[in-house]
A tleap script that builds the chain and sets N, CA, C and O, in Angstrom:
source leaprc.protein.ff14SB
mol = sequence {
  NMET GLU GLY ASP ILE ASN GLU TRP TYR ASP
  TYR ILE VAL GLU ASN GLY TYR ARG PRO GLN
  SER PRO PRO TRP GLU ALA ALA PRO GLY CYS
  MET THR PHE CYS PHE TYR ASP LYS GLU GLY
  ASN VAL ILE GLN LEU TYR HIE ASP PRO GLU
  GLU PRO ALA ILE PRO HIE TRP SER ARG LEU
  GLU GLY TYR PRO MET GLY ASP PHE ARG THR
  PRO GLU GLN LYS ALA TRP ALA GLU SER THR
  TYR THR CASP
}
set mol.1.N position { 124.423 151.707 107.996 }
set mol.1.CA position { 126.199 152.519 108.065 }
set mol.1.C position { 125.746 153.626 108.943 }
set mol.1.O position { 124.708 154.279 108.835 }
set mol.2.N position { 126.689 153.733 109.832 }
set mol.2.CA position { 127.029 155.229 110.933 }
set mol.2.C position { 128.189 155.442 110.482 }
set mol.2.O position { 128.790 154.762 109.651 }
set mol.3.N position { 128.540 156.390 111.014 }
set mol.3.CA position { 129.354 157.498 110.658 }
set mol.3.C position { 129.586 159.082 109.953 }
set mol.3.O position { 128.592 159.632 109.480 }
set mol.4.N position { 130.664 159.648 109.914 }
set mol.4.CA position { 130.003 160.809 109.302 }
set mol.4.C position { 130.038 161.108 107.701 }
set mol.4.O position { 129.908 160.329 106.756 }
set mol.5.N position { 130.310 162.837 107.741 }
set mol.5.CA position { 129.909 162.544 106.181 }
set mol.5.C position { 130.956 162.040 105.366 }
set mol.5.O position { 130.794 161.460 104.293 }
set mol.6.N position { 132.265 162.338 106.039 }
set mol.6.CA position { 133.252 162.235 104.832 }
set mol.6.C position { 133.318 160.400 104.658 }
set mol.6.O position { 133.739 159.834 103.649 }
set mol.7.N position { 132.854 159.781 105.759 }
set mol.7.CA position { 132.750 158.002 105.851 }
set mol.7.C position { 131.867 157.650 104.773 }
set mol.7.O position { 132.192 156.644 104.140 }
set mol.8.N position { 130.972 158.168 104.473 }
set mol.8.CA position { 130.078 158.375 103.800 }
set mol.8.C position { 130.316 158.486 101.923 }
set mol.8.O position { 130.307 157.668 101.003 }
set mol.9.N position { 130.501 159.874 102.035 }
set mol.9.CA position { 131.747 160.059 100.439 }
set mol.9.C position { 132.680 159.421 100.495 }
set mol.9.O position { 133.324 159.622 99.466 }
set mol.10.N position { 133.257 158.598 101.243 }
set mol.10.CA position { 134.374 157.506 100.973 }
set mol.10.C position { 133.470 156.257 100.470 }
set mol.10.O position { 133.857 155.587 99.512 }
set mol.11.N position { 132.430 156.003 101.044 }
set mol.11.CA position { 131.329 154.821 100.940 }
set mol.11.C position { 130.957 154.760 98.736 }
set mol.11.O position { 130.936 153.927 97.830 }
set mol.12.N position { 130.783 156.004 98.908 }
set mol.12.CA position { 129.669 156.234 97.801 }
set mol.12.C position { 130.882 156.372 96.636 }
set mol.12.O position { 130.647 155.784 95.580 }
set mol.13.N position { 131.744 156.863 96.707 }
set mol.13.CA position { 133.049 157.380 95.843 }
set mol.13.C position { 133.158 155.576 95.612 }
set mol.13.O position { 133.149 155.152 94.457 }
set mol.14.N position { 133.242 154.739 96.614 }
set mol.14.CA position { 134.315 153.673 96.202 }
set mol.14.C position { 133.266 152.311 95.497 }
set mol.14.O position { 133.528 151.478 94.630 }
set mol.15.N position { 132.216 152.515 96.186 }
set mol.15.CA position { 131.043 152.267 95.485 }
set mol.15.C position { 130.633 152.303 93.766 }
set mol.15.O position { 129.896 151.422 93.323 }
set mol.16.N position { 131.099 153.241 92.989 }
set mol.16.CA position { 131.289 153.514 91.653 }
set mol.16.C position { 130.151 155.041 91.447 }
set mol.16.O position { 129.820 155.557 90.379 }
set mol.17.N position { 129.779 155.441 92.763 }
set mol.17.CA position { 129.172 156.651 92.283 }
set mol.17.C position { 129.645 158.287 92.274 }
set mol.17.O position { 130.155 158.806 93.267 }
set mol.18.N position { 129.386 159.059 90.935 }
set mol.18.CA position { 130.409 160.015 91.013 }
set mol.18.C position { 129.500 161.158 91.536 }
set mol.18.O position { 128.321 161.388 91.267 }
set mol.19.N position { 130.610 162.003 92.592 }
set mol.19.CA position { 129.785 162.837 93.088 }
set mol.19.C position { 130.143 164.265 92.249 }
set mol.19.O position { 131.091 164.583 91.531 }
set mol.20.N position { 128.974 164.938 92.675 }
set mol.20.CA position { 128.763 166.589 91.729 }
set mol.20.C position { 130.052 167.425 92.762 }
set mol.20.O position { 130.938 168.025 92.152 }
set mol.21.N position { 130.069 167.416 93.798 }
set mol.21.CA position { 130.661 167.808 95.206 }
set mol.21.C position { 131.313 167.121 96.515 }
set mol.21.O position { 130.835 166.208 97.189 }
set mol.22.N position { 132.792 167.952 96.731 }
set mol.22.CA position { 133.079 167.024 97.699 }
set mol.22.C position { 132.487 167.500 99.259 }
set mol.22.O position { 131.924 168.593 99.321 }
set mol.23.N position { 132.604 166.769 100.359 }
set mol.23.CA position { 131.670 167.655 101.443 }
set mol.23.C position { 131.749 169.054 101.875 }
set mol.23.O position { 132.881 169.261 102.314 }
set mol.24.N position { 131.052 170.035 101.925 }
set mol.24.CA position { 130.878 171.240 102.477 }
set mol.24.C position { 129.826 171.404 103.688 }
set mol.24.O position { 128.786 170.857 104.054 }
set mol.25.N position { 130.724 172.531 104.139 }
set mol.25.CA position { 129.338 173.177 105.547 }
set mol.25.C position { 128.612 173.854 104.412 }
set mol.25.O position { 128.845 174.550 103.424 }
set mol.26.N position { 127.435 173.191 105.179 }
set mol.26.CA position { 126.039 173.968 104.677 }
set mol.26.C position { 125.471 174.329 105.535 }
set mol.26.O position { 124.417 174.705 105.024 }
set mol.27.N position { 125.390 174.554 106.890 }
set mol.27.CA position { 124.946 175.129 107.867 }
set mol.27.C position { 126.164 175.244 109.155 }
set mol.27.O position { 127.214 174.603 109.194 }
set mol.28.N position { 125.823 175.948 109.862 }
set mol.28.CA position { 126.782 175.735 110.783 }
set mol.28.C position { 126.632 174.110 111.690 }
set mol.28.O position { 125.670 173.464 112.105 }
set mol.29.N position { 128.257 173.898 111.711 }
set mol.29.CA position { 127.785 172.304 112.179 }
set mol.29.C position { 127.927 171.371 110.768 }
set mol.29.O position { 128.897 170.669 110.482 }
set mol.30.N position { 126.783 171.543 110.022 }
set mol.30.CA position { 126.382 170.522 109.014 }
set mol.30.C position { 126.453 170.368 108.017 }
set mol.30.O position { 126.119 171.174 107.149 }
set mol.31.N position { 126.971 169.141 107.828 }
set mol.31.CA position { 127.917 168.548 106.228 }
set mol.31.C position { 126.608 168.387 105.552 }
set mol.31.O position { 125.488 168.180 106.020 }
set mol.32.N position { 127.113 168.561 104.088 }
set mol.32.CA position { 126.574 167.845 102.805 }
set mol.32.C position { 127.269 167.244 101.953 }
set mol.32.O position { 128.471 167.405 102.162 }
set mol.33.N position { 126.907 166.287 100.616 }
set mol.33.CA position { 127.682 166.654 99.682 }
set mol.33.C position { 126.493 165.702 98.578 }
set mol.33.O position { 125.599 164.959 98.984 }
set mol.34.N position { 126.815 165.996 97.196 }
set mol.34.CA position { 125.518 165.727 96.393 }
set mol.34.C position { 126.666 164.626 95.350 }
set mol.34.O position { 127.741 164.960 94.852 }
set mol.35.N position { 126.151 163.620 95.292 }
set mol.35.CA position { 126.583 162.662 94.001 }
set mol.35.C position { 125.294 162.401 92.981 }
set mol.35.O position { 124.135 162.810 93.044 }
set mol.36.N position { 125.975 161.545 92.010 }
set mol.36.CA position { 124.997 160.990 91.044 }
set mol.36.C position { 124.568 159.538 90.909 }
set mol.36.O position { 125.312 158.630 90.541 }
set mol.37.N position { 123.260 159.413 91.254 }
set mol.37.CA position { 122.795 158.308 91.039 }
set mol.37.C position { 123.003 156.890 89.624 }
set mol.37.O position { 123.561 157.441 88.675 }
set mol.38.N position { 122.823 155.909 89.406 }
set mol.38.CA position { 123.156 155.301 88.138 }
set mol.38.C position { 122.492 156.375 86.866 }
set mol.38.O position { 122.988 156.911 85.874 }
set mol.39.N position { 121.227 156.358 87.436 }
set mol.39.CA position { 120.314 157.181 86.356 }
set mol.39.C position { 120.502 158.230 86.135 }
set mol.39.O position { 119.950 158.733 85.156 }
set mol.40.N position { 121.419 159.039 87.013 }
set mol.40.CA position { 122.046 160.607 86.721 }
set mol.40.C position { 121.077 161.506 87.473 }
set mol.40.O position { 120.820 162.658 87.123 }
set mol.41.N position { 120.494 160.819 88.662 }
set mol.41.CA position { 119.610 161.743 89.430 }
set mol.41.C position { 120.808 162.301 90.273 }
set mol.41.O position { 121.826 161.628 90.429 }
set mol.42.N position { 120.622 163.844 90.938 }
set mol.42.CA position { 121.485 164.254 91.759 }
set mol.42.C position { 120.499 163.120 93.080 }
set mol.42.O position { 119.386 162.596 93.106 }
set mol.43.N position { 121.678 163.184 93.998 }
set mol.43.CA position { 120.893 162.779 95.328 }
set mol.43.C position { 122.009 163.519 96.291 }
set mol.43.O position { 123.197 163.643 95.992 }
set mol.44.N position { 121.381 163.993 97.526 }
set mol.44.CA position { 121.829 164.701 98.346 }
set mol.44.C position { 121.999 164.318 99.927 }
set mol.44.O position { 121.059 164.112 100.695 }
set mol.45.N position { 123.524 164.258 100.290 }
set mol.45.CA position { 123.086 163.500 102.081 }
set mol.45.C position { 123.584 164.641 102.499 }
set mol.45.O position { 124.454 165.359 102.005 }
set mol.46.N position { 122.665 164.792 103.894 }
set mol.46.CA position { 122.929 165.944 105.349 }
set mol.46.C position { 123.404 165.294 106.239 }
set mol.46.O position { 123.067 164.112 106.310 }
set mol.47.N position { 124.182 165.745 107.048 }
set mol.47.CA position { 124.507 165.249 107.988 }
set mol.47.C position { 124.271 166.465 109.629 }
set mol.47.O position { 125.420 166.700 110.004 }
set mol.48.N position { 123.344 167.136 110.496 }
set mol.48.CA position { 123.241 167.800 111.457 }
set mol.48.C position { 123.668 166.688 112.783 }
set mol.48.O position { 123.041 165.694 113.151 }
set mol.49.N position { 125.102 167.320 113.391 }
set mol.49.CA position { 125.068 166.144 114.356 }
set mol.49.C position { 124.379 166.491 115.809 }
set mol.49.O position { 124.447 165.728 116.773 }
set mol.50.N position { 123.747 167.680 115.816 }
set mol.50.CA position { 122.451 167.495 117.068 }
set mol.50.C position { 121.381 166.884 116.935 }
set mol.50.O position { 120.767 166.364 117.867 }
set mol.51.N position { 120.957 166.880 115.466 }
set mol.51.CA position { 119.546 166.688 115.552 }
set mol.51.C position { 119.905 165.844 113.737 }
set mol.51.O position { 119.818 166.339 112.614 }
set mol.52.N position { 120.226 164.714 114.100 }
set mol.52.CA position { 119.756 164.127 112.406 }
set mol.52.C position { 118.487 163.912 112.143 }
set mol.52.O position { 118.411 164.478 111.053 }
set mol.53.N position { 117.565 163.552 112.331 }
set mol.53.CA position { 116.646 163.121 111.936 }
set mol.53.C position { 115.671 164.552 111.808 }
set mol.53.O position { 114.589 164.261 111.299 }
set mol.54.N position { 115.764 165.717 112.075 }
set mol.54.CA position { 114.980 166.763 112.056 }
set mol.54.C position { 116.069 168.153 111.724 }
set mol.54.O position { 116.849 168.589 112.571 }
set mol.55.N position { 115.924 168.726 110.301 }
set mol.55.CA position { 116.613 169.640 110.266 }
set mol.55.C position { 116.420 171.192 111.692 }
set mol.55.O position { 115.368 171.485 112.260 }
set mol.56.N position { 117.554 171.758 111.859 }
set mol.56.CA position { 117.140 172.695 112.395 }
set mol.56.C position { 117.233 174.294 111.708 }
set mol.56.O position { 118.084 175.168 111.550 }
set mol.57.N position { 116.301 174.146 111.520 }
set mol.57.CA position { 116.182 175.675 110.212 }
set mol.57.C position { 116.803 177.011 110.741 }
set mol.57.O position { 117.619 177.863 110.391 }
set mol.58.N position { 115.775 176.656 112.007 }
set mol.58.CA position { 116.691 178.332 112.785 }
set mol.58.C position { 118.019 178.712 112.801 }
set mol.58.O position { 118.409 179.853 113.047 }
set mol.59.N position { 118.833 177.599 112.493 }
set mol.59.CA position { 120.339 177.720 112.642 }
set mol.59.C position { 121.131 178.081 111.454 }
set mol.59.O position { 122.359 178.067 111.357 }
set mol.60.N position { 120.077 178.473 110.376 }
set mol.60.CA position { 120.539 179.506 109.090 }
set mol.60.C position { 120.183 180.748 109.130 }
set mol.60.O position { 120.180 181.315 108.038 }
set mol.61.N position { 119.766 181.590 110.383 }
set mol.61.CA position { 119.622 182.866 110.330 }
set mol.61.C position { 120.588 183.144 110.464 }
set mol.61.O position { 121.342 182.928 111.413 }
set mol.62.N position { 120.846 184.018 108.935 }
set mol.62.CA position { 122.145 185.725 108.628 }
set mol.62.C position { 122.877 184.386 107.694 }
set mol.62.O position { 124.086 184.577 107.563 }
set mol.63.N position { 122.362 183.033 107.003 }
set mol.63.CA position { 122.964 182.416 106.442 }
set mol.63.C position { 122.273 183.040 104.744 }
set mol.63.O position { 121.043 182.999 104.737 }
set mol.64.N position { 122.801 183.485 103.628 }
set mol.64.CA position { 121.853 183.494 102.653 }
set mol.64.C position { 121.097 182.105 101.988 }
set mol.64.O position { 121.779 181.119 101.708 }
set mol.65.N position { 119.888 182.127 101.809 }
set mol.65.CA position { 119.933 180.763 100.734 }
set mol.65.C position { 120.261 180.791 99.633 }
set mol.65.O position { 120.240 181.690 98.792 }
set mol.66.N position { 120.776 179.159 99.599 }
set mol.66.CA position { 121.088 179.665 98.009 }
set mol.66.C position { 122.841 178.296 98.209 }
set mol.66.O position { 123.025 177.527 99.153 }
set mol.67.N position { 123.401 178.411 97.456 }
set mol.67.CA position { 124.924 177.764 97.112 }
set mol.67.C position { 125.567 178.134 97.856 }
set mol.67.O position { 126.070 179.257 97.907 }
set mol.68.N position { 125.738 176.858 98.931 }
set mol.68.CA position { 126.781 177.078 100.180 }
set mol.68.C position { 128.045 176.779 100.293 }
set mol.68.O position { 128.694 176.967 101.322 }
set mol.69.N position { 128.848 175.896 98.398 }
set mol.69.CA position { 130.138 175.827 98.186 }
set mol.69.C position { 130.982 176.831 97.973 }
set mol.69.O position { 130.647 177.925 97.520 }
set mol.70.N position { 132.177 176.485 98.307 }
set mol.70.CA position { 133.118 177.385 98.774 }
set mol.70.C position { 133.663 177.542 96.658 }
set mol.70.O position { 133.506 176.568 95.922 }
set mol.71.N position { 134.195 178.783 96.163 }
set mol.71.CA position { 135.000 179.122 94.886 }
set mol.71.C position { 134.984 177.890 94.216 }
set mol.71.O position { 134.341 177.531 93.229 }
set mol.72.N position { 136.512 176.789 95.534 }
set mol.72.CA position { 136.908 176.171 95.007 }
set mol.72.C position { 136.052 174.526 94.533 }
set mol.72.O position { 136.440 173.820 93.602 }
set mol.73.N position { 134.707 174.167 95.542 }
set mol.73.CA position { 134.057 173.161 95.351 }
set mol.73.C position { 133.005 172.929 94.435 }
set mol.73.O position { 132.349 171.912 94.209 }
set mol.74.N position { 132.950 174.645 93.702 }
set mol.74.CA position { 132.276 174.990 92.591 }
set mol.74.C position { 132.637 174.553 91.604 }
set mol.74.O position { 131.969 174.056 90.697 }
set mol.75.N position { 133.640 174.686 91.681 }
set mol.75.CA position { 134.986 174.765 90.447 }
set mol.75.C position { 135.480 173.542 90.356 }
set mol.75.O position { 136.117 173.302 89.330 }
set mol.76.N position { 135.353 172.608 91.227 }
set mol.76.CA position { 135.720 171.161 90.949 }
set mol.76.C position { 134.586 170.824 91.101 }
set mol.76.O position { 134.645 169.656 90.719 }
set mol.77.N position { 132.977 171.105 91.555 }
set mol.77.CA position { 131.585 170.663 90.681 }
set mol.77.C position { 131.782 170.547 89.380 }
set mol.77.O position { 131.589 169.529 88.715 }
set mol.78.N position { 132.272 171.863 88.897 }
set mol.78.CA position { 131.865 172.265 87.632 }
set mol.78.C position { 132.622 171.283 86.462 }
set mol.78.O position { 132.157 170.807 85.426 }
set mol.79.N position { 133.984 171.178 87.060 }
set mol.79.CA position { 134.651 170.573 86.380 }
set mol.79.C position { 134.081 169.057 85.995 }
set mol.79.O position { 134.211 168.731 84.815 }
set mol.80.N position { 133.552 168.249 86.769 }
set mol.80.CA position { 133.058 167.035 87.012 }
set mol.80.C position { 132.241 166.898 86.533 }
set mol.80.O position { 131.884 165.727 86.668 }
set mol.81.N position { 131.219 167.774 85.606 }
set mol.81.CA position { 130.226 167.968 85.375 }
set mol.81.C position { 130.098 167.106 84.125 }
set mol.81.O position { 131.240 167.079 83.667 }
set mol.82.N position { 129.372 166.451 83.404 }
set mol.82.CA position { 129.351 165.751 82.688 }
set mol.82.C position { 127.496 166.040 82.014 }
set mol.82.O position { 126.568 165.965 82.819 }
set mol.83.N position { 127.180 166.397 80.295 }
set mol.83.CA position { 125.593 166.660 79.916 }
set mol.83.C position { 125.609 165.264 79.788 }
set mol.83.O position { 124.584 164.661 79.470 }
savepdb mol mol.pdb
quit
């Protein structure tokens, strides 16, 4: 399946997987989201439009490493989390 990250997100949700978060910008121009597989493992999909197969770590210069979600995305993810 080809398409942008939003199409993948819709596909994952429509097929019964529970998202951990909606898509967010993880690095300049790069989108990602996480979801739970049927066993509860977290899976992350990442899309870099410039080089889909090879991440450009140099593009992260100036970005702190860690959680890139907005406060709204974090709150949404926490509201959907169940242990």
